[in-house]
C-alpha positions in Angstrom: 140.3 -17.9 -100.7 138.5 -21.2 -100.4 137.9 -20.6 -96.7 136.5 -17.2 -97.4 134.0 -18.6 -99.9 132.9 -21.2 -97.4 132.4 -18.6 -94.7 130.6 -16.3 -97.2 128.3 -19.1 -98.2 127.5 -19.9 -94.6 126.6 -16.2 -93.9 124.3 -16.1 -97.0 122.6 -19.3 -95.8 122.2 -17.9 -92.3 120.7 -14.7 -93.6 118.2 -16.7 -95.7 117.2 -18.7 -92.7 116.8 -15.6 -90.6 114.7 -14.0 -93.3 112.4 -17.0 -93.5 112.1 -17.1 -89.7 110.3 -13.7 -89.6 106.9 -15.0 -90.7 104.7 -16.1 -87.8 102.2 -19.0 -88.2 98.7 -18.2 -89.2 97.6 -20.5 -86.4 98.9 -18.0 -83.8 96.4 -15.7 -82.1 96.9 -12.0 -82.3 94.9 -9.2 -80.6 93.0 -8.5 -83.8 92.2 -11.9 -85.3 89.8 -13.4 -82.8 86.8 -13.1 -80.5 86.8 -14.3 -76.9 83.7 -15.9 -75.5 83.5 -16.5 -71.7 80.7 -18.9 -70.9 78.9 -19.5 -67.6 81.5 -18.6 -65.1 78.9 -18.6 -62.4 78.6 -19.8 -58.8 76.2 -22.7 -59.4 78.3 -24.0 -62.2 81.5 -23.7 -60.1 80.0 -25.6 -57.2 79.9 -28.8 -59.1 83.3 -28.3 -60.9 85.9 -30.8 -59.6 88.4 -31.1 -62.4 90.1 -27.9 -61.1 90.4 -26.2 -57.8 87.8 -23.3 -57.7 90.3 -20.8 -56.4 92.7 -21.7 -59.3 89.8 -21.6 -61.7 88.8 -18.1 -60.6 92.4 -16.9 -60.8 92.8 -18.3 -64.3 89.5 -16.9 -65.6 90.5 -13.5 -64.2 93.9 -13.7 -65.9 92.2 -14.6 -69.2 89.7 -11.8 -68.9 92.4 -9.2 -68.1 94.5 -10.4 -71.0 91.7 -9.8 -73.5 91.0 -6.4 -71.9 94.6 -5.3 -72.2 94.8 -6.1 -75.9 91.2 -4.8 -76.7 90.1 -8.2 -77.8 86.3 -8.3 -78.6 84.8 -10.3 -75.7 81.4 -11.8 -75.3 80.1 -12.6 -71.8 77.3 -15.1 -71.4 75.5 -16.8 -68.5 72.8 -19.4 -68.2 69.7 -19.0 -66.0 71.4 -16.2 -64.0 68.4 -15.1 -62.0 66.6 -18.5 -61.5 69.5 -21.0 -60.9 73.1 -20.3 -61.7 73.7 -16.9 -60.2 75.7 -13.9 -61.6 78.9 -13.9 -63.5 82.0 -14.2 -61.2 82.2 -10.6 -59.8 85.9 -10.3 -60.6 85.3 -11.0 -64.3 82.4 -8.6 -64.4 84.7 -6.0 -62.9 87.0 -6.3 -65.9 84.1 -5.4 -68.2 82.0 -3.2 -65.9 79.8 -1.7 -68.7 79.1 -5.0 -70.4 76.0 -7.0 -69.5 76.3 -10.8 -70.0 73.9 -12.4 -72.5 71.7 -14.6 -70.3 70.5 -17.8 -71.9 68.2 -20.8 -71.4 70.0 -23.0 -73.9 73.0 -25.1 -72.7 74.6 -24.6 -76.1 75.6 -21.0 -76.3 75.7 -21.2 -80.1 71.9 -21.9 -80.2 71.2 -18.4 -78.9 70.9 -16.0 -81.8 72.1 -13.0 -79.7 75.5 -14.7 -79.3 75.9 -15.8 -82.9 74.7 -12.4 -84.1 77.4 -10.8 -81.9 80.0 -13.1 -83.3 79.0 -12.3 -86.8 79.0 -8.6 -86.1 82.5 -8.7 -84.7 83.5 -10.6 -87.9 86.6 -12.6 -86.7 87.1 -16.1 -88.0 89.0 -17.3 -84.9 87.1 -17.8 -81.7 88.6 -18.5 -78.2 86.2 -20.1 -75.7 86.4 -20.9 -72.0 83.4 -22.4 -70.2 81.8 -24.2 -67.3 81.2 -27.0 -67.7 83.7 -28.2 -70.3 81.6 -31.2 -71.3 78.3 -29.3 -71.8 78.7 -25.6 -72.2 82.1 -25.9 -73.7 81.6 -28.8 -76.2 78.3 -27.4 -77.6 79.5 -24.0 -79.0 83.0 -25.4 -79.9 81.6 -28.1 -82.1 78.9 -25.9 -83.5 81.3 -23.0 -84.4 83.7 -25.5 -86.0 80.9 -26.8 -88.2 80.2 -23.3 -89.4 83.8 -22.8 -90.4 85.3 -21.0 -87.5 88.8 -21.7 -86.2 88.2 -22.5 -82.5 90.6 -22.5 -79.5 89.5 -23.8 -76.1 91.1 -22.5 -72.8 91.5 -25.7 -70.9 92.6 -24.2 -67.5 89.9 -21.4 -67.5 87.3 -24.1 -67.8 86.3 -27.2 -65.8 84.1 -30.2 -65.6 82.2 -32.2 -63.0 85.0 -34.7 -63.0 88.5 -35.1 -64.4 87.1 -37.8 -66.8 84.4 -35.5 -68.0 86.8 -32.6 -68.6 89.5 -34.6 -70.3 87.1 -36.6 -72.4 85.4 -33.4 -73.6 88.7 -31.9 -74.5 89.6 -35.0 -76.5 86.2 -34.8 -78.3 86.8 -31.1 -79.2 90.4 -31.7 -80.3 89.3 -34.6 -82.6 86.8 -32.1 -84.2 89.6 -29.6 -84.8 89.7 -27.4 -81.8 93.0 -26.1 -80.4 93.6 -26.5 -76.7 95.3 -23.5 -75.0 96.0 -22.3 -71.5 95.3 -18.8 -70.2 99.0 -17.9 -69.8 99.8 -19.2 -73.2 97.0 -16.9 -74.5 98.5 -13.8 -72.7 102.0 -14.4 -74.0 100.9 -15.3 -77.5 99.2 -11.9 -77.8 102.2 -10.1 -76.5 104.6 -12.2 -78.6 107.5 -9.7 -78.4 108.7 -8.1 -75.2 109.9 -5.1 -77.2 106.2 -4.1 -77.6 106.3 -1.5 -74.9 102.7 -0.4 -75.1 101.5 -3.5 -73.4 104.6 -4.7 -71.6 103.8 -3.3 -68.1 100.2 -4.5 -68.3 101.2 -8.0 -69.4 103.8 -8.4 -66.7 101.4 -7.0 -64.2 98.9 -9.7 -65.0 101.6 -12.3 -64.8 102.6 -11.0 -61.3 99.1 -11.1 -60.1 97.9 -14.4 -61.6 100.9 -16.2 -63.0 102.0 -18.1 -59.9 105.7 -18.9 -59.8 106.3 -17.1 -63.1 104.9 -13.9 -61.8 106.9 -14.2 -58.6 110.0 -14.7 -60.7 109.3 -11.4 -62.5 109.0 -9.6 -59.2 112.2 -11.2 -57.9 114.2 -10.4 -61.0 113.1 -6.8 -61.1 113.7 -6.1 -57.4 117.0 -8.0 -57.2 118.6 -7.2 -60.5 116.5 -4.6 -62.2 115.8 -7.2 -64.9 113.4 -6.5 -67.7 112.4 -8.8 -70.6 112.9 -7.2 -74.0 116.4 -5.9 -73.1 119.2 -7.3 -75.3 
C-alpha cells in the first residue's frame, strides 16, 4: 500500500509538471505577434560586407524572407538610395514579395522615415524582427530607436552583415545591451513552426530547410528518401 501511494504521488507530480510545461514563453515569436523589416539588402551594401560570405548572406536572407511569407508575417521591405547609389533589392527577395514595392529612403536610420514607422504602427505588432545591411549602421539605428519607443526587437544576425567582423559583432553587442534579442534565420523559421504536427505549414517549412538549411536540409532529404522519415510522427 505504501509503495502504491508513492507511485500515485509521483504520477500526480508528473501530471502537474506536464500541465505547467504546456505554456510557451511570451518571448517566443509566433506568426501573429510580430512584424518583419528587411533593410537595405542591396548590391552596393553587399559589396562592402565582409563579416559574412555574400553567397551565404543571400541564402540566409532568402530563407528568412520565405519563412515570413509561409507564415503570412507582415513584412516591410526598405532600401536606401536605390536609383542613385545602392541598387535594387536582392532580386530573390523581391521575388518572394513580387507585388510589394520597397520603401526607398535617404535616411540611414530606417526609423526616421515616417513611411516606415507609419507602416509599423498600422500593422500594430509590438514585436519587431529586423535584418539589415550594414549591421552597424542600418541595423543599429532602427533597433535602438524602436526599443526606445517600447517595441520588443529581435535582430537576425546571420541575415545581416557589417563591413568587418569587429563592426558586426560590436554592433550586435550594442543592440543586445539595449535590450534587443539576437536570432538566426533558421531559429526564426523553426520558432514559427514550433510543432511538427502543424501540417498546414509542414511541407513548406521543410522545403525551405531543404533549399536553404545546409546540412540540416540535406539530412531531411536523406531521411525521407532512405527511411520515409517525417518529423511529427510519434
